[in-house]
The first five atom37 places (N, CA, C, CB, O) and aatype in JSON, in Angstrom:
{
  "aatype": [12, 11, 1, 19, 3, 3, 17, 9, 16, 6, 10, 18, 8, 11, 6, 8, 12, 16, 3, 2, 19, 10, 3, 10, 18, 7, 8, 11, 19, 3, 2, 9, 8, 2, 19, 19, 3, 15, 13, 19, 18, 6, 2, 9, 11, 10, 2, 2, 11, 6, 10, 15, 9, 13, 10, 7, 15, 2, 2, 9, 16, 11, 6, 9, 19, 4, 3, 9, 9, 11, 2, 18, 7, 10, 2, 18, 16, 6, 4, 19, 18, 2, 14, 15, 10, 9, 11, 9, 15, 16],
  "atom_mask": [
    [1, 1, 1, 1, 1],
    [1, 1, 1, 1, 1],
    [1, 1, 1, 1, 1],
    [1, 1, 1, 1, 1],
    [1, 1, 1, 1, 1],
    [1, 1, 1, 1, 1],
    [1, 1, 1, 1, 1],
    [1, 1, 1, 1, 1],
    [1, 1, 1, 1, 1],
    [1, 1, 1, 1, 1],
    [1, 1, 1, 1, 1],
    [1, 1, 1, 1, 1],
    [1, 1, 1, 1, 1],
    [1, 1, 1, 1, 1],
    [1, 1, 1, 1, 1],
    [1, 1, 1, 1, 1],
    [1, 1, 1, 1, 1],
    [1, 1, 1, 1, 1],
    [1, 1, 1, 1, 1],
    [1, 1, 1, 1, 1],
    [1, 1, 1, 1, 1],
    [1, 1, 1, 1, 1],
    [1, 1, 1, 1, 1],
    [1, 1, 1, 1, 1],
    [1, 1, 1, 1, 1],
    [1, 1, 1, 0, 1],
    [1, 1, 1, 1, 1],
    [1, 1, 1, 1, 1],
    [1, 1, 1, 1, 1],
    [1, 1, 1, 1, 1],
    [1, 1, 1, 1, 1],
    [1, 1, 1, 1, 1],
    [1, 1, 1, 1, 1],
    [1, 1, 1, 1, 1],
    [1, 1, 1, 1, 1],
    [1, 1, 1, 1, 1],
    [1, 1, 1, 1, 1],
    [1, 1, 1, 1, 1],
    [1, 1, 1, 1, 1],
    [1, 1, 1, 1, 1],
    [1, 1, 1, 1, 1],
    [1, 1, 1, 1, 1],
    [1, 1, 1, 1, 1],
    [1, 1, 1, 1, 1],
    [1, 1, 1, 1, 1],
    [1, 1, 1, 1, 1],
    [1, 1, 1, 1, 1],
    [1, 1, 1, 1, 1],
    [1, 1, 1, 1, 1],
    [1, 1, 1, 1, 1],
    [1, 1, 1, 1, 1],
    [1, 1, 1, 1, 1],
    [1, 1, 1, 1, 1],
    [1, 1, 1, 1, 1],
    [1, 1, 1, 1, 1],
    [1, 1, 1, 0, 1],
    [1, 1, 1, 1, 1],
    [1, 1, 1, 1, 1],
    [1, 1, 1, 1, 1],
    [1, 1, 1, 1, 1],
    [1, 1, 1, 1, 1],
    [1, 1, 1, 1, 1],
    [1, 1, 1, 1, 1],
    [1, 1, 1, 1, 1],
    [1, 1, 1, 1, 1],
    [1, 1, 1, 1, 1],
    [1, 1, 1, 1, 1],
    [1, 1, 1, 1, 1],
    [1, 1, 1, 1, 1],
    [1, 1, 1, 1, 1],
    [1, 1, 1, 1, 1],
    [1, 1, 1, 1, 1],
    [1, 1, 1, 0, 1],
    [1, 1, 1, 1, 1],
    [1, 1, 1, 1, 1],
    [1, 1, 1, 1, 1],
    [1, 1, 1, 1, 1],
    [1, 1, 1, 1, 1],
    [1, 1, 1, 1, 1],
    [1, 1, 1, 1, 1],
    [1, 1, 1, 1, 1],
    [1, 1, 1, 1, 1],
    [1, 1, 1, 1, 1],
    [1, 1, 1, 1, 1],
    [1, 1, 1, 1, 1],
    [1, 1, 1, 1, 1],
    [1, 1, 1, 1, 1],
    [1, 1, 1, 1, 1],
    [1, 1, 1, 1, 1],
    [1, 1, 1, 1, 1]
  ],
  "atom_positions": [
    [[108.26, 117.4, 114.09], [106.94, 117.21, 114.68], [105.87, 117.52, 113.63], [106.75, 118.1, 115.93], [105.95, 118.53, 112.92]],
    [[104.87, 116.65, 113.54], [103.8, 116.84, 112.57], [102.85, 117.94, 113.03], [103.03, 115.53, 112.34], [102.55, 118.1, 114.21]],
    [[102.39, 118.7, 112.02], [101.35, 119.68, 112.3], [100.02, 118.96, 112.42], [101.3, 120.77, 111.2], [99.87, 117.86, 111.89]],
    [[99.08, 119.55, 113.1], [97.75, 118.95, 113.28], [97.1, 118.71, 111.92], [96.86, 119.86, 114.17], [96.47, 117.67, 111.71]],
    [[97.23, 119.66, 111.0], [96.64, 119.52, 109.66], [97.2, 118.29, 108.96], [96.9, 120.77, 108.82], [96.45, 117.55, 108.32]],
    [[98.5, 118.06, 109.06], [99.12, 116.9, 108.43], [98.62, 115.61, 109.05], [100.65, 116.98, 108.54], [98.36, 114.64, 108.34]],
    [[98.47, 115.61, 110.35], [98.0, 114.42, 111.04], [96.56, 114.1, 110.64], [98.1, 114.62, 112.56], [96.22, 112.94, 110.4]],
    [[95.71, 115.11, 110.57], [94.31, 114.92, 110.18], [94.23, 114.41, 108.75], [93.51, 116.23, 110.32], [93.46, 113.5, 108.46]],
    [[95.03, 114.99, 107.85], [95.04, 114.55, 106.46], [95.48, 113.1, 106.36], [95.97, 115.43, 105.62], [94.87, 112.32, 105.63]],
    [[96.52, 112.73, 107.08], [97.01, 111.36, 107.06], [95.96, 110.39, 107.59], [98.31, 111.24, 107.88], [95.74, 109.33, 107.0]],
    [[95.32, 110.73, 108.67], [94.27, 109.9, 109.24], [93.11, 109.77, 108.27], [93.79, 110.47, 110.58], [92.57, 108.68, 108.09]],
    [[92.72, 110.88, 107.67], [91.61, 110.87, 106.72], [91.93, 109.95, 105.54], [91.32, 112.29, 106.23], [91.08, 109.17, 105.12]],
    [[93.13, 110.05, 105.02], [93.52, 109.23, 103.88], [93.48, 107.76, 104.22], [94.91, 109.62, 103.4], [93.07, 106.95, 103.38]],
    [[93.88, 107.39, 105.4], [93.85, 105.98, 105.81], [92.42, 105.46, 105.86], [94.53, 105.81, 107.17], [92.18, 104.29, 105.56]],
    [[91.48, 106.3, 106.25], [90.1, 105.88, 106.37], [89.37, 105.81, 105.04], [89.36, 106.79, 107.3], [88.5, 104.96, 104.87]],
    [[89.71, 106.69, 104.1], [88.92, 106.83, 102.89], [89.63, 106.42, 101.6], [88.48, 108.22, 102.76], [88.99, 106.38, 100.55]],
    [[90.89, 106.13, 101.65], [91.63, 105.73, 100.47], [92.27, 104.38, 100.71], [92.69, 106.78, 100.09], [93.03, 104.21, 101.67]],
    [[91.97, 103.45, 99.86], [92.58, 102.14, 99.93], [93.35, 101.94, 98.65], [91.52, 101.01, 100.15], [92.77, 101.82, 97.57]],
    [[94.67, 101.91, 98.77], [95.53, 101.77, 97.6], [95.16, 102.8, 96.55], [95.43, 100.35, 97.03], [95.37, 104.0, 96.74]],
    [[94.6, 102.34, 95.45], [94.32, 103.24, 94.33], [92.83, 103.53, 94.19], [94.85, 102.66, 93.04], [92.37, 103.91, 93.11]],
    [[92.07, 103.35, 95.26], [90.62, 103.51, 95.21], [90.17, 104.57, 96.2], [89.91, 102.17, 95.5], [90.58, 104.58, 97.36]],
    [[89.32, 105.46, 95.71], [88.74, 106.51, 96.56], [87.23, 106.4, 96.48], [89.22, 107.94, 96.12], [86.66, 106.36, 95.39]],
    [[86.56, 106.34, 97.63], [85.11, 106.28, 97.69], [84.59, 107.62, 98.21], [84.63, 105.1, 98.59], [84.85, 107.99, 99.35]],
    [[83.87, 108.33, 97.36], [83.36, 109.65, 97.74], [81.94, 109.61, 98.31], [83.39, 110.57, 96.54], [81.39, 110.65, 98.66]],
    [[81.37, 108.44, 98.39], [80.01, 108.33, 98.89], [79.92, 108.92, 100.3], [79.54, 106.86, 98.89], [80.69, 108.57, 101.19]],
    [[78.97, 109.83, 100.48], [78.75, 110.44, 101.78], [79.55, 111.7, 102.04], [0.0, 0.0, 0.0], [79.34, 112.36, 103.06]],
    [[80.46, 112.06, 101.14], [81.24, 113.29, 101.32], [80.39, 114.5, 100.97], [82.51, 113.26, 100.47], [79.54, 114.44, 100.08]],
    [[80.62, 115.58, 101.65], [79.95, 116.84, 101.3], [80.6, 117.41, 100.05], [80.03, 117.85, 102.47], [81.81, 117.3, 99.86]],
    [[79.79, 118.01, 99.21], [80.27, 118.57, 97.95], [81.38, 119.59, 98.2], [79.12, 119.21, 97.18], [82.3, 119.7, 97.39]],
    [[81.31, 120.32, 99.29], [82.32, 121.33, 99.61], [83.71, 120.74, 99.79], [81.91, 122.08, 100.85], [84.7, 121.44, 99.61]],
    [[83.79, 119.47, 100.16], [85.09, 118.83, 100.43], [85.63, 118.03, 99.25], [84.96, 117.93, 101.62], [86.79, 117.63, 99.26]],
    [[84.8, 117.78, 98.26], [85.17, 116.88, 97.15], [86.44, 117.33, 96.45], [84.03, 116.8, 96.15], [87.32, 116.51, 96.2]],
    [[86.55, 118.6, 96.13], [87.7, 119.07, 95.36], [89.01, 118.76, 96.08], [87.59, 120.58, 95.1], [89.93, 118.22, 95.48]],
    [[89.1, 119.1, 97.35], [90.33, 118.87, 98.1], [90.66, 117.38, 98.24], [90.23, 119.5, 99.47], [91.81, 116.98, 98.11]],
    [[89.63, 116.58, 98.5], [89.84, 115.14, 98.68], [90.34, 114.51, 97.39], [88.54, 114.47, 99.14], [91.32, 113.75, 97.4]],
    [[89.69, 114.81, 96.28], [90.06, 114.21, 95.0], [91.43, 114.72, 94.55], [89.0, 114.52, 93.93], [92.25, 113.94, 94.07]],
    [[91.67, 116.01, 94.69], [92.96, 116.57, 94.29], [94.1, 115.91, 95.07], [92.97, 118.09, 94.51], [95.12, 115.56, 94.48]],
    [[93.93, 115.73, 96.37], [94.95, 115.07, 97.19], [95.15, 113.63, 96.76], [94.56, 115.13, 98.66], [96.28, 113.16, 96.67]],
    [[94.06, 112.93, 96.5], [94.11, 111.53, 96.09], [94.88, 111.38, 94.77], [92.69, 110.97, 95.93], [95.78, 110.54, 94.67]],
    [[94.53, 112.18, 93.79], [95.2, 112.09, 92.48], [96.66, 112.48, 92.62], [94.5, 112.99, 91.44], [97.54, 111.79, 92.11]],
    [[96.93, 113.57, 93.3], [98.31, 114.05, 93.46], [99.19, 113.0, 94.14], [98.32, 115.35, 94.27], [100.29, 112.71, 93.67]],
    [[98.7, 112.44, 95.25], [99.49, 111.45, 95.99], [99.75, 110.2, 95.15], [98.77, 111.06, 97.28], [100.84, 109.64, 95.2]],
    [[98.76, 109.77, 94.39], [98.94, 108.59, 93.56], [99.87, 108.85, 92.37], [97.6, 108.1, 93.06], [100.58, 107.94, 91.94]],
    [[99.88, 110.05, 91.86], [100.85, 110.4, 90.81], [102.26, 110.36, 91.4], [100.54, 111.81, 90.21], [103.18, 109.83, 90.78]],
    [[102.42, 110.92, 92.6], [103.74, 110.88, 93.26], [104.21, 109.45, 93.5], [103.68, 111.63, 94.6], [105.4, 109.17, 93.41]],
    [[103.28, 108.55, 93.8], [103.61, 107.15, 94.05], [103.76, 106.35, 92.75], [102.56, 106.52, 94.93], [104.05, 105.16, 92.77]],
    [[103.54, 107.04, 91.63], [103.68, 106.43, 90.3], [102.67, 105.29, 90.08], [105.09, 105.9, 90.12], [102.97, 104.34, 89.37]],
    [[101.5, 105.4, 90.69], [100.44, 104.43, 90.46], [99.81, 104.69, 89.1], [99.36, 104.49, 91.58], [99.52, 105.83, 88.75]],
    [[99.61, 103.66, 88.34], [99.19, 103.79, 86.94], [97.68, 103.79, 86.75], [99.77, 102.68, 86.14], [97.19, 104.35, 85.76]],
    [[96.94, 103.19, 87.66], [95.49, 103.12, 87.51], [94.8, 103.43, 88.82], [95.07, 101.73, 87.0], [95.14, 102.87, 89.86]],
    [[93.83, 104.33, 88.76], [93.09, 104.75, 89.95], [91.6, 104.54, 89.71], [93.39, 106.23, 90.29], [91.15, 104.52, 88.57]],
    [[90.85, 104.39, 90.79], [89.4, 104.27, 90.71], [88.77, 105.22, 91.71], [88.94, 102.81, 90.96], [89.24, 105.35, 92.84]],
    [[87.7, 105.88, 91.28], [86.96, 106.77, 92.18], [85.48, 106.41, 92.08], [87.2, 108.27, 91.82], [84.89, 106.43, 91.0]],
    [[84.89, 106.09, 93.24], [83.46, 105.88, 93.33], [82.82, 107.23, 93.66], [83.1, 104.79, 94.4], [83.15, 107.85, 94.67]],
    [[81.91, 107.67, 92.81], [81.37, 109.02, 92.9], [80.18, 109.2, 93.82], [81.0, 109.47, 91.56], [79.98, 110.29, 94.34]],
    [[79.41, 108.18, 94.03], [78.12, 108.38, 94.68], [77.11, 108.76, 93.61], [0.0, 0.0, 0.0], [77.32, 108.47, 92.43]],
    [[76.03, 109.38, 93.99], [74.95, 109.64, 93.03], [74.79, 111.11, 92.65], [73.66, 109.14, 93.58], [73.8, 111.47, 92.0]],
    [[75.7, 111.95, 93.03], [75.58, 113.39, 92.81], [76.27, 113.8, 91.5], [76.16, 114.17, 94.0], [77.47, 113.55, 91.33]],
    [[75.53, 114.41, 90.58], [76.12, 114.85, 89.31], [77.15, 115.96, 89.49], [75.03, 115.32, 88.37], [78.09, 116.07, 88.7]],
    [[76.98, 116.78, 90.5], [77.95, 117.84, 90.77], [79.3, 117.22, 91.14], [77.45, 118.77, 91.92], [80.35, 117.71, 90.71]],
    [[79.26, 116.17, 91.93], [80.49, 115.46, 92.29], [81.2, 114.96, 91.04], [80.18, 114.28, 93.24], [82.41, 115.09, 90.92]],
    [[80.46, 114.4, 90.12], [81.03, 113.89, 88.89], [81.72, 115.0, 88.1], [79.95, 113.22, 88.03], [82.82, 114.82, 87.58]],
    [[81.08, 116.16, 88.01], [81.66, 117.3, 87.29], [82.97, 117.74, 87.94], [80.67, 118.48, 87.25], [83.95, 118.0, 87.25]],
    [[82.98, 117.83, 89.26], [84.18, 118.26, 89.99], [85.32, 117.27, 89.75], [83.88, 118.39, 91.52], [86.44, 117.67, 89.44]],
    [[85.02, 115.99, 89.89], [86.04, 114.95, 89.71], [86.59, 114.98, 88.29], [85.45, 113.56, 90.02], [87.81, 114.94, 88.11]],
    [[85.73, 115.05, 87.31], [86.18, 115.06, 85.91], [87.03, 116.29, 85.6], [84.97, 115.02, 84.96], [88.01, 116.19, 84.87]],
    [[86.67, 117.43, 86.16], [87.48, 118.65, 85.96], [88.87, 118.5, 86.55], [86.78, 119.86, 86.59], [89.85, 118.9, 85.93]],
    [[88.97, 117.92, 87.73], [90.27, 117.72, 88.37], [91.12, 116.77, 87.54], [90.1, 117.17, 89.8], [92.31, 117.02, 87.32]],
    [[90.52, 115.68, 87.08], [91.26, 114.72, 86.26], [91.78, 115.39, 84.99], [90.35, 113.52, 85.9], [92.93, 115.18, 84.61]],
    [[90.94, 116.18, 84.35], [91.35, 116.89, 83.13], [92.47, 117.89, 83.43], [90.14, 117.63, 82.5], [93.39, 118.05, 82.62]],
    [[92.39, 118.57, 84.57], [93.44, 119.53, 84.94], [94.79, 118.87, 85.11], [93.06, 120.25, 86.22], [95.82, 119.51, 84.87]],
    [[94.81, 117.62, 85.52], [96.06, 116.87, 85.63], [96.5, 116.28, 84.29], [95.91, 115.75, 86.66], [97.58, 115.71, 84.19]],
    [[95.67, 116.43, 83.27], [96.0, 115.91, 81.95], [95.89, 114.39, 81.87], [0.0, 0.0, 0.0], [96.58, 113.75, 81.07]],
    [[95.03, 113.82, 82.69], [94.87, 112.37, 82.74], [93.65, 111.94, 81.94], [94.76, 111.88, 84.19], [92.75, 112.74, 81.67]],
    [[93.63, 110.68, 81.57], [92.49, 110.1, 80.87], [91.64, 109.31, 81.86], [92.96, 109.2, 79.7], [92.16, 108.73, 82.81]],
    [[90.34, 109.29, 81.61], [89.45, 108.51, 82.47], [88.35, 107.87, 81.63], [88.84, 109.4, 83.57], [88.04, 108.32, 80.53]],
    [[87.78, 106.83, 82.18], [86.63, 106.18, 81.55], [85.58, 105.93, 82.62], [87.04, 104.84, 80.86], [85.89, 105.65, 83.77]],
    [[84.34, 106.05, 82.19], [83.22, 105.73, 83.07], [82.87, 104.27, 82.84], [81.99, 106.67, 82.81], [82.75, 103.84, 81.7]],
    [[82.7, 103.54, 83.89], [82.41, 102.11, 83.78], [80.96, 101.91, 83.36], [82.69, 101.39, 85.11], [80.04, 102.49, 83.94]],
    [[80.77, 101.09, 82.35], [79.44, 100.81, 81.83], [78.6, 100.08, 82.87], [79.52, 99.99, 80.54], [77.42, 100.37, 83.03]],
    [[79.2, 99.15, 83.57], [78.47, 98.34, 84.54], [78.19, 99.06, 85.85], [79.23, 97.08, 84.81], [77.34, 98.62, 86.63]],
    [[78.9, 100.17, 86.1], [78.68, 100.93, 87.33], [78.92, 102.41, 87.01], [79.63, 100.44, 88.49], [80.06, 102.87, 87.07]],
    [[77.85, 103.16, 86.67], [78.03, 104.55, 86.26], [78.61, 105.48, 87.34], [76.73, 105.09, 85.82], [79.0, 106.61, 87.03]],
    [[78.66, 105.02, 88.58], [79.22, 105.86, 89.63], [80.73, 105.58, 89.83], [78.47, 105.62, 90.96], [81.34, 106.09, 90.76]],
    [[81.32, 104.78, 88.94], [82.75, 104.45, 89.03], [83.5, 105.03, 87.86], [82.96, 102.92, 89.09], [83.11, 104.84, 86.7]],
    [[84.58, 105.75, 88.17], [85.46, 106.3, 87.14], [86.83, 105.66, 87.31], [85.56, 107.86, 87.23], [87.37, 105.59, 88.41]],
    [[87.39, 105.19, 86.2], [88.74, 104.61, 86.18], [89.66, 105.65, 85.54], [88.78, 103.25, 85.39], [89.33, 106.22, 84.5]],
    [[90.8, 105.88, 86.15], [91.75, 106.9, 85.7], [93.07, 106.24, 85.35], [91.95, 107.99, 86.77], [93.57, 105.39, 86.09]],
    [[93.63, 106.63, 84.22], [94.96, 106.16, 83.81], [95.94, 107.31, 83.98], [94.95, 105.63, 82.34], [95.73, 108.4, 83.45]],
    [[97.03, 107.05, 84.71], [98.03, 108.11, 84.9], [99.19, 107.93, 83.97], [98.53, 108.13, 86.34], [100.13, 108.73, 83.99]]
  ]
}
């Protein structure tokens, strides 16, 4: 039997993660770390090679996301045509 936390996480992921893309627009800064960490971790487990994260317009969000990516030892690039988009190579 699934725990309520697992069910909520699964539902949340279905709403906010599409394949290898995560959109953080509208998320509270307090939740960013957990959301991004889960997204990166799950995609590494699935052996996905390229991920995209839309940051929104908050510089704090960008710092949090970049720190998490670095902690996983992954490389990322900021898109020139869309500064709120980060591409990650696993």
